[in-house]
C-alpha positions in Angstrom: -0.1 -0.1 -0.4 1.4 3.4 -0.7 1.5 5.9 2.2 1.3 9.6 1.4 2.8 12.0 3.9 0.8 15.2 3.0 1.3 18.5 4.7 -1.2 19.2 7.1 -1.7 23.2 7.2 -2.5 24.6 10.7 -2.6 27.8 12.1 0.2 27.4 14.6 2.6 26.0 11.8 1.7 29.0 9.9 2.3 31.5 12.4 5.8 29.9 13.0 6.3 30.0 9.5 4.8 33.4 8.8 2.9 31.9 6.5 -0.6 33.5 6.9 -3.4 34.2 4.5 -0.9 33.5 1.4 1.6 35.9 2.9 5.4 35.0 2.4 7.9 35.6 5.2 11.2 37.2 4.4 13.6 35.0 2.8 16.3 33.5 4.8 19.0 34.2 2.2 19.9 37.1 0.3 21.5 37.2 -3.3 25.0 38.2 -3.0 26.4 37.2 -6.2 26.9 35.5 -9.6 29.4 32.3 -10.5 30.2 31.5 -14.1 30.3 34.7 -15.5 33.7 35.7 -16.2 35.8 35.1 -19.4 37.4 32.0 -18.1 34.4 30.6 -16.3 31.6 31.2 -18.5 29.9 28.4 -20.1 28.6 28.8 -24.1 25.6 26.7 -22.6 25.5 26.3 -19.0 23.1 23.0 -18.5 23.5 22.1 -14.9 25.8 22.3 -12.0 26.4 21.0 -8.4 28.7 21.4 -5.5 31.8 19.2 -4.7 33.3 18.2 -1.8 35.8 21.0 -1.6 33.0 23.9 -2.3 34.0 24.4 -5.9 31.5 24.7 -8.4 31.2 21.9 -11.2 29.5 23.3 -14.1 28.1 21.5 -17.2 28.8 23.2 -20.6 27.0 21.3 -23.2 28.3 22.9 -26.1 32.0 22.3 -25.2 31.4 19.1 -24.1 33.2 19.7 -20.7 32.8 20.2 -17.1 34.4 23.4 -15.6 35.6 23.5 -12.1 34.7 26.9 -10.9 36.2 28.4 -7.3 33.9 30.1 -4.8 35.5 33.4 -6.1 34.9 32.6 -9.8 38.2 31.6 -10.9 38.8 28.7 -13.0 40.1 26.0 -11.5 40.3 23.2 -14.2 38.3 22.0 -17.1 37.3 18.1 -17.7 36.6 17.2 -21.4 34.1 14.7 -22.1 33.2 12.3 -24.4 29.5 13.5 -24.5 27.4 16.8 -23.8 27.2 16.9 -20.1 23.1 17.7 -19.5 23.0 16.5 -15.6 25.9 16.4 -13.1 25.3 15.7 -8.9 28.5 15.2 -6.4 29.0 11.4 -5.7 30.4 9.5 -3.0 34.3 8.8 -2.4 35.6 11.1 -4.5 33.4 10.3 -7.4 30.8 12.6 -9.8 28.2 11.5 -11.4 27.8 13.2 -15.2 24.9 12.3 -17.6 24.2 13.3 -20.9 23.5 12.3 -24.6 21.8 9.0 -23.4 25.0 7.8 -21.6 26.1 8.2 -18.1 29.7 8.4 -16.2 31.5 8.5 -13.1 34.2 10.6 -13.0 37.1 10.7 -10.4 38.5 13.9 -8.7 40.5 14.8 -11.7 37.8 14.4 -14.0 39.1 11.1 -15.5 36.3 8.7 -16.7 36.7 5.6 -14.7 33.4 4.3 -15.9 30.4 4.6 -18.4 27.9 3.4 -20.2 24.9 3.7 -22.5 21.7 4.2 -20.8 19.4 0.9 -21.2 17.3 0.2 -24.0 13.7 1.3 -23.1 15.0 4.9 -22.8 16.0 4.9 -26.1 12.6 4.6 -27.4 12.7 8.0 -28.6 14.1 8.9 -31.9 18.0 9.8 -31.0 19.8 9.8 -27.6 17.5 10.2 -24.9 18.2 13.3 -22.6 19.5 12.9 -19.4 17.1 15.1 -16.8 19.1 14.0 -14.0 21.8 12.0 -12.1 22.8 10.7 -8.7 24.4 8.4 -6.1 23.9 7.1 -2.8 24.5 3.8 -0.8 27.1 3.3 -3.6 24.4 2.9 -6.0 23.9 5.3 -9.2 20.9 6.8 -10.3 19.7 8.3 -13.6 16.4 9.9 -15.0 16.2 10.1 -18.9 13.3 10.6 -21.2 11.6 7.9 -22.7 8.5 6.6 -25.4 6.3 7.8 -22.5 7.4 10.3 -20.0 10.6 9.8 -17.9 12.3 6.9 -16.7 14.2 6.3 -13.6 16.9 3.6 -13.3 19.4 2.3 -10.7 22.5 0.6 -11.4 25.5 -0.2 -9.2 28.7 1.6 -8.9 30.4 -0.1 -12.0 27.2 1.4 -13.8 26.1 -2.3 -14.6 22.9 -4.4 -13.3 20.4 -1.5 -14.2 17.1 -1.7 -12.9 13.9 0.1 -14.4 12.6 1.4 -10.6 9.8 4.3 -12.0 8.4 4.8 -15.3 6.0 7.2 -17.1 6.8 10.2 -14.7 5.2 13.0 -16.0 7.2 16.2 -16.0 6.5 19.6 -18.0 9.2 21.8 -20.0 11.7 18.8 -20.5 12.3 18.7 -16.5 12.3 16.1 -14.4 15.0 16.3 -11.7 15.6 13.9 -9.0 18.2 13.2 -6.1 18.8 9.8 -4.3 20.0 10.2 -0.7 19.6 7.9 2.5 17.9 5.1 0.9 15.1 7.5 -1.0 14.9 8.8 -4.2 13.1 12.7 -4.1 11.6 13.3 -7.3 10.3 16.9 -8.8 7.0 16.0 -9.7 6.3 19.2 -11.2 3.1 18.1 -13.0 1.7 16.9 -9.6 2.9 20.1 -7.8 4.8 18.0 -5.3 7.9 16.3 -4.1 7.6 12.5 -4.3 9.6 10.2 -2.2 10.3 6.6 -3.6 12.8 4.2 -2.1 15.3 2.3 -4.0 12.8 -0.2 -5.3 10.5 2.7 -6.7 8.0 2.2 -4.6 6.3 5.7 -3.1 6.4 6.3 0.0 5.5 9.7 0.7 4.6 13.0 -1.0 4.3 16.6 0.0 3.9 20.0 -1.5 0.8 22.1 -2.2 -0.3 24.7 -5.1 -3.0 26.1 -2.6 -2.0 29.9 -2.6 -4.0 30.8 0.7 -1.1 28.6 2.5 1.8 31.0 1.7 4.3 28.1 0.6 2.4 27.0 -2.6 4.4 26.0 -5.6 2.8 28.4 -8.5 3.2 28.6 -11.9 2.0 26.1 -14.7 4.3 23.1 -13.3 6.3 23.3 -10.2 8.7 22.6 -8.5 11.3 22.1 -11.3 14.3 21.0 -9.1 15.1 19.4 -6.0 18.1 18.6 -3.7 18.8 17.4 -0.3 21.1 19.0 2.0 23.6 17.5 4.4 20.9 17.5 7.4 18.2 16.3 5.4 16.4 19.4 4.6 14.9 19.4 1.0 15.1 22.4 -1.0 12.9 23.0 -3.8 13.4 25.6 -6.9 10.5 27.0 -9.0 11.4 28.5 -12.5 7.8 30.2 -12.8 9.0 32.5 -9.8 12.2 31.6 -9.3 11.9 30.5 -5.7 13.5 28.6 -3.5 11.9 26.5 -0.5 13.1 24.3 2.2 11.4 21.5 3.6 12.2 19.1 6.7 13.2 15.9 6.1 9.6 14.9 6.8 8.2 17.0 4.3 7.0 20.1 6.3 7.4 23.5 5.1 10.1 25.1 6.7 11.4 28.3 4.9 11.4 30.8 2.3 14.8 30.4 1.4 15.7 32.8 -1.7 14.1 34.8 -4.8 15.3 35.5 -8.2 12.5 38.5 -9.3 14.6 39.7 -11.9 14.8 36.3 -13.6 11.7 35.8 -16.4 12.6 32.7 -18.4 14.3 29.9 -16.8 13.0 26.2 -16.9 15.8 24.6 -15.5 16.6 25.9 -12.2 19.2 23.5 -10.5 19.6 24.2 -6.7 22.2 23.2 -4.4 23.5 24.2 -1.0 26.7 24.3 1.3 27.4 21.6 4.0 26.1 24.2 6.6 23.4 25.6 4.9 24.5 28.9 4.7 25.0 29.5 1.2 22.5 28.3 -1.7 23.1 28.6 -5.2 20.8 28.5 -8.3 21.2 28.1 -11.9 20.0 30.8 -13.9 19.4 29.5 -17.5 18.5 32.8 -18.8 21.6 34.7 -17.9 23.9 31.7 -18.1 25.3 32.0 -14.7 24.8 30.6 -11.1 23.1 32.8 -8.5 25.0 32.8 -4.7 22.2 33.2 -1.6 23.9 34.0 1.7 22.2 33.3 5.0 21.2 36.2 6.4 22.7 37.2 10.0 19.3 37.1 11.5 18.0 33.7 10.0 21.3 32.4 11.2 20.8 33.0 14.6 17.1 32.0 14.7 18.4 28.7 13.3 
């Protein structure tokens, strides 16, 4: 039996969150800068990014078929050339990085060398040409990849050598070519943008929970035509979501309760993929701005840091 964990709105919770009658509390983080905008770090086509263990940005340049390692002060550390155009990237385990693109998935070591790669399973090739890779991840020594398929999107799980693939979820519905997910702690969190929720699955693809709402009266609704577009899980288990319609970042607790409005980028008008990532201590949050080809940096406000 599927168990769905729905957020129950109560006056006490909403008052604590500052969300009453559709109002939104002040975001906990403020914009402080941009990355990947200097001459040496600018991508021709910035498709995705993630943070690595050193706090550097791994930025996918789809047109250049490369991942650029960019420092927090926007300096180019190095460039990793790839045999395919990267469309998705996520920090893995044991120093590995997972990259996907053009129907392939690969594991890179700390120097950017490909240590394992494979073409994604045949069912995903049902569309003409190579499927797009919308998201990748690694958890518990296993690799996950979400790809476009003949109908919707398919989510696969593989072992650490990228073998033994298993289709665990199929026919996922996503709008605007987006279907983001992140595995963490034995679960997989999917930004189910057509459902206006985050859906949680176990490693076998069984749905175990869902949370989110499009009810504007709550003050924390997912607004727009199809949200949230992107999701990530912080080091403390917090779940961060990003919306492209209004470019907002929200934080939920590990059990799916709304916690904070994290940040907003009201000057972005046409982003679709809004990849989000967060520093280990939660003090900095990063948002992909595909409209301008940069990564927005948000820093926690001092008052929010004291309250947390």
